[in-house]
N, C-alpha and C positions, 0 to 999 in steps of 0.2 A: 179609389175609383169613384167617379162622379155619378150621381144619380142622373136620370135621363133628362129631367127638366133643366137641371143646372147645366148639363152637357149642351143642350140646344142654346141656352142663354150665353154660355161661354163661347160657343162656336160663332154666334152672331156678334157678340160684343168684342171678342178678340180680333176679329177680321173687319169690323166696321170701319175703322180709320183707314186702313189700306184700301178697302173697296171704295170708299167715298172720296179719296183724295186724288188729286191730279198733279202731275209733274209739269204742267204747262203745255204738254203736247197732246193732252186729251187722253193720256194713258195712265192707268193706276199701276200699282205694283204687281198686278196679275198680268200685265201686258195687253190689256184689253181697254177699249174706250171706257171711261168712267161713267157709271150709271147715275141717274138722277140729275136734277138741275143744280147748277153750282150754288145758287143762293139758298138752296134747300138741303144741302148736305150737312145736316146736323146730326150729332150723336144723340140718339134717343135715350131715354131712361128705360132700362130693362127691368121688368118686374116679374117676380115669381109669385103666383097667387097664393102659395103656401106660406109665404113669409109672415111672421108675426111681429116683425120690426115695425115700430111706429112709423106711420106715413107710407107704408108699403103694404101692398096686398089688397085689403078691403076697400080703402079709399086712397086716391092718389090725386095730387094737385097737378093737373095737366096745363095749368096757366103758364108755367115756366118753360116747358119742353114737351116734345113729342114723346109718346110712350109706346112700348111694345110689351104687352102682357103675355106670358107664356104659361100654358097649363096642359097637363096630360089628359087626354080623353080616355084612352084605353091602352091596355097592354095584353099581349097574348103570347103563350109559350107553346112550342111544339117540341117533342122529343123524337127526332127522325131516325134514331138508331134503335135496334132491338134491345140493346142493353142499357139504354138511357144514359150513355156516357156524356153526351152533348145535348144541347138544346138550342133552338132558334128563337129569337125574340122579335116581336113586332110591336112597335109603339106608335100611337097616333097622337098628335098634339094640335092645339089651336093656338095660333099667334094672333093676337088682337093688335093691330097698328092703329094708333089713336092720335088725332091732332085736334086741338081745340082752336076754333077760329077766334082771334082776338079782335075786339071792336076797333082798336086803333090801327089795324092793318089797312092800308089804303086800297088794296086790290081785293075784290070779292073772291077772286080765285086763288089767292095766296095760300090759304090752308089746303085747298084741293091740290095745288101743285106740290106742297110740302108732303102730303099724304102719298101722292104718286111717287115722289122721290124716295120716300121711306120704303114703299113697296118695291121699287126697282133695285134698291140697294140690297134689301133683305133677299129678294129673289136671286140676285146676282151671286151673293154669298152662298146660298143654299145650292144653286146650280153649279158653281165652281168647286165647292167643297163636298158635293153630293156623293162622290164615289170615295169610299174609305176616309171619312172625315175623322180628324183627330184634334184633341184639345191638349195643350202643353202647360206645364207649370213654369214657374220662374227659372228653373234649372234646365229647361228644354226637355224634361221627361214627359212621356205621354201619360196624361191623367185620365183620359177617356177616349174611346174610339167606337166606331161603328162600321158596318160594311156599306150602308146606303142610307142617304137621307134625301127626301124629295118632297117638292110641293105637290099636293094632289088636288088642290082647289082653292078658290078664293070667292068671297061673298062680301057684299056691302054691309056695313054696320054703322049706319049714321043715326044721329039723334039731333035733328034740326033745332028742336026746342032748346037744347043745351049747347048748340053750336059745335057739336062734337062730330067730327068726321072719322070714318074708320073703315078698315077692311078686316075680315077674318080670313086668315090663311090656314088651310089644313095641311099638315106636314106629317109624313110617315118616316119612321126610322126603323131600320132592320139590322139585327146583329145575328150573324150565323155562327154555328159551331162553337158555342160557348161551353166550357166544361162544367159539368154539374158537380155538386159537392157529394162525395160518397160517404 
């Protein structure tokens, strides 16, 4: 079973290529118009802030690629039955979408367009997979699941001095009726 942050990262990364690809008719594998601008459909680097792997977590070189940093803000558990046989779980996450504007990019709006594309693709995945999302292993077995995942807000997170553009997305995940250990 995956932990919650890994679940969110895998949900995004496993579905990113399908959500951002086009078959030429403007549709992706979900049967909907492809989100994001074509020249900005890059696969970002997904970062778990808990990582102790060198080059991941504390500092990350955003020169090469766009970055989505995921961390858990809070978790709460409720026991809705009198015998405490099951529990409901609520998790909140922050997803930082980051793009570093390169000096050699000819257009001043290139990084802004790339950030907007990242947001559109991430939002698209979370909305399409929002009801009963699942993450599968290589053998197509379910590794993790939830009942609901949804975006609850977005705010700007820019640092003009460092030429770093970003959004902070608030995401909530709910799991219902999980059996407790007796």
